[in-house]
C-alpha positions in Angstrom: 0.0 0.0 0.0 1.3 3.4 -1.0 0.9 6.2 1.5 0.7 9.6 0.1 1.7 12.4 2.4 0.0 15.7 1.9 2.3 18.7 1.8 0.5 21.7 3.3 0.1 24.6 0.9 2.1 27.6 1.6 -0.2 30.6 2.3 0.2 33.4 -0.1 1.7 36.4 1.5 -0.7 39.3 1.6 1.0 42.6 1.0 0.4 45.0 3.9 -0.2 48.5 2.6 0.3 51.3 5.2 -2.9 53.2 5.8 -1.3 56.5 4.8 -0.9 55.1 1.2 -4.5 53.9 0.9 -6.6 56.1 -1.4 -9.9 54.2 -0.8 -11.4 50.9 0.0 -14.1 49.4 -2.3 -16.1 46.3 -1.5 -13.3 45.2 0.9 -10.5 45.8 -1.5 -7.7 48.1 -0.4 -6.8 50.5 -3.2 -3.5 52.4 -2.7 -2.5 55.6 -4.4 -0.9 55.3 -7.8 2.9 55.1 -7.2 2.7 53.7 -3.7 5.3 51.0 -4.5 7.9 53.6 -5.3 7.3 55.1 -1.9 7.7 51.8 -0.2 10.9 51.3 -2.2 12.1 54.8 -1.0 12.3 56.0 -4.6 9.6 58.7 -4.0 8.3 60.7 -1.0 4.6 60.3 0.0 3.9 63.8 -1.0 5.0 63.1 -4.6 2.2 60.6 -5.2 -0.7 62.3 -3.5 -1.0 65.5 -5.5 -2.9 65.7 -8.7 -1.4 66.8 -12.0 -1.5 70.4 -13.2 -4.2 69.4 -15.8 -6.3 67.6 -13.3 -6.0 70.4 -10.8 -7.1 73.1 -13.3 -10.0 70.9 -14.6 -11.3 70.5 -11.1 -11.0 74.2 -10.5 -12.8 75.4 -13.6 -15.5 72.7 -13.3 -16.2 73.7 -9.7 -16.4 77.4 -10.7 -18.7 76.6 -13.6 -21.0 74.4 -11.6 -21.2 76.9 -8.8 -22.3 79.6 -11.2 -25.0 77.4 -12.8 -26.8 75.7 -9.9 -29.0 77.0 -7.1 -26.3 77.5 -4.4 -29.0 78.0 -1.7 -30.0 74.4 -2.4 -26.7 72.6 -3.1 -23.1 72.4 -1.8 -20.3 71.7 -4.3 -17.5 70.0 -2.4 -14.0 69.2 -3.6 -10.5 68.1 -2.3 -10.8 64.3 -2.3 -14.1 64.2 -0.4 -14.4 61.1 1.8 -17.7 59.1 1.6 -18.4 56.3 4.1 -20.7 53.9 2.4 -20.3 50.7 4.5 -17.8 48.9 6.8 -15.6 47.8 3.9 -16.2 50.7 1.5 -14.8 54.2 2.0 -14.3 56.1 -1.2 -13.0 59.5 -2.4 -14.4 61.9 -4.9 -12.9 64.8 -6.8 -16.1 66.9 -7.0 -19.4 66.0 -5.2 -22.6 68.0 -5.2 -24.8 67.5 -2.1 -28.3 68.7 -1.3 -28.0 71.1 1.7 -31.3 70.1 3.2 -30.7 67.7 6.2 -26.9 67.5 5.8 -24.8 67.7 8.9 -21.2 68.8 8.5 -18.6 67.1 10.9 -14.9 66.3 11.0 -15.7 62.8 9.7 -16.4 61.4 6.2 -19.8 62.2 4.7 -22.3 59.4 5.4 -24.9 60.6 2.9 -24.8 60.1 -0.9 -23.9 63.1 -3.0 -26.5 63.8 -5.7 -23.9 64.1 -8.5 -20.2 63.2 -8.6 -17.6 64.3 -11.1 -14.3 62.4 -11.2 -11.2 63.1 -13.2 -9.0 60.1 -14.1 -8.0 57.2 -11.9 -6.0 57.9 -8.8 -5.5 54.3 -7.5 -2.6 52.1 -8.5 -3.8 50.6 -11.8 -1.7 50.4 -15.0 -3.0 53.2 -17.2 -2.5 51.0 -20.2 -4.6 48.2 -18.8 -7.9 49.4 -20.2 -9.9 46.4 -18.9 -8.7 46.9 -15.3 -9.3 50.6 -15.4 -12.8 50.1 -16.8 -13.7 47.4 -14.3 -12.6 49.7 -11.4 -14.5 52.7 -12.8 -17.7 50.7 -13.3 -17.5 49.0 -9.9 -17.0 52.3 -8.1 -19.8 54.0 -10.1 -22.2 51.1 -9.4 -21.4 51.2 -5.7 -22.2 55.0 -5.6 -25.4 54.6 -7.6 -26.5 51.8 -5.2 -25.7 54.2 -2.3 -28.0 56.8 -3.7 -25.9 59.0 -6.0 -28.0 59.9 -9.1 -25.2 60.6 -11.6 -21.5 60.1 -12.0 -19.5 62.0 -14.6 -16.1 60.4 -15.0 -13.6 62.4 -17.1 -10.7 60.5 -18.7 -8.0 63.0 -19.9 -5.8 60.4 -21.6 -8.3 59.6 -24.4 -10.5 62.7 -24.0 -13.6 60.8 -23.2 -16.2 60.9 -20.4 -18.2 58.1 -18.8 -21.7 59.1 -17.8 -23.4 56.8 -15.3 -27.0 57.4 -14.3 -29.7 55.7 -12.2 -32.4 56.4 -14.7 -30.6 56.5 -18.1 -28.4 54.3 -20.2 -24.7 54.5 -19.3 -22.7 56.3 -22.1 -19.1 57.0 -23.1 -18.9 60.3 -24.9 -16.2 62.8 -26.2 -15.3 66.0 -24.5 -17.4 68.2 -26.8 -20.7 66.5 -25.7 -23.3 68.5 -23.8 -23.8 66.6 -20.5 -26.6 67.5 -18.1 -25.2 67.8 -14.6 -28.0 69.0 -12.4 -31.2 71.0 -13.0 -30.4 73.5 -15.8 -26.6 73.0 -15.5 -25.1 71.5 -18.7 -21.4 70.8 -18.9 -19.6 70.9 -22.3 -16.0 70.3 -21.2 -14.4 71.1 -24.6 -16.2 74.5 -24.7 -15.4 75.2 -21.0 -11.7 74.5 -21.7 -11.8 76.7 -24.8 -13.4 79.6 -22.8 -10.7 79.3 -20.2 -7.9 79.4 -22.8 -6.8 75.8 -22.3 -5.1 74.5 -25.4 -5.5 70.9 -26.6 -3.3 68.5 -24.6 
């Protein structure tokens, strides 16, 4: 009789990511900032990976200015600066621009625990290969779906690399459109990013 001895499988080592390098958690997945490995390897400082690019920063600025001038500011807040949203025990996300209804909202030193009405994102900040289009799309769709399930009515996700915009809605078909498309944001506010950039003197990039 042959006796076969089972060799115990070696447990796969799970990489521990320091909390200060975590951008957000989504459905239990820890998603670090893009470039976190270079920080761990001491090739970059933490501050070097946390800031946005000049293009991203200016786009956030002009979009916030535009939206604030189009919406009813007595009714809505327009928040920016990586707004933290606590959705559940294993999901805490960040947004570039979030529009909240003022009614019933309580401001604290903690993350928001209510869904923004509309969210505008610019590019992907988590550590995903920008050339891996499938992984990028999967992340964008998963995060957008989580936010829609939480109560957000619309997510507008701007992708500067290929000059396209995802539009996710609770009530309408999801679309992928070019920058020059008119996109309803809220009430009578309609964003045409190409026109806004042209008005601000931003050249093609």
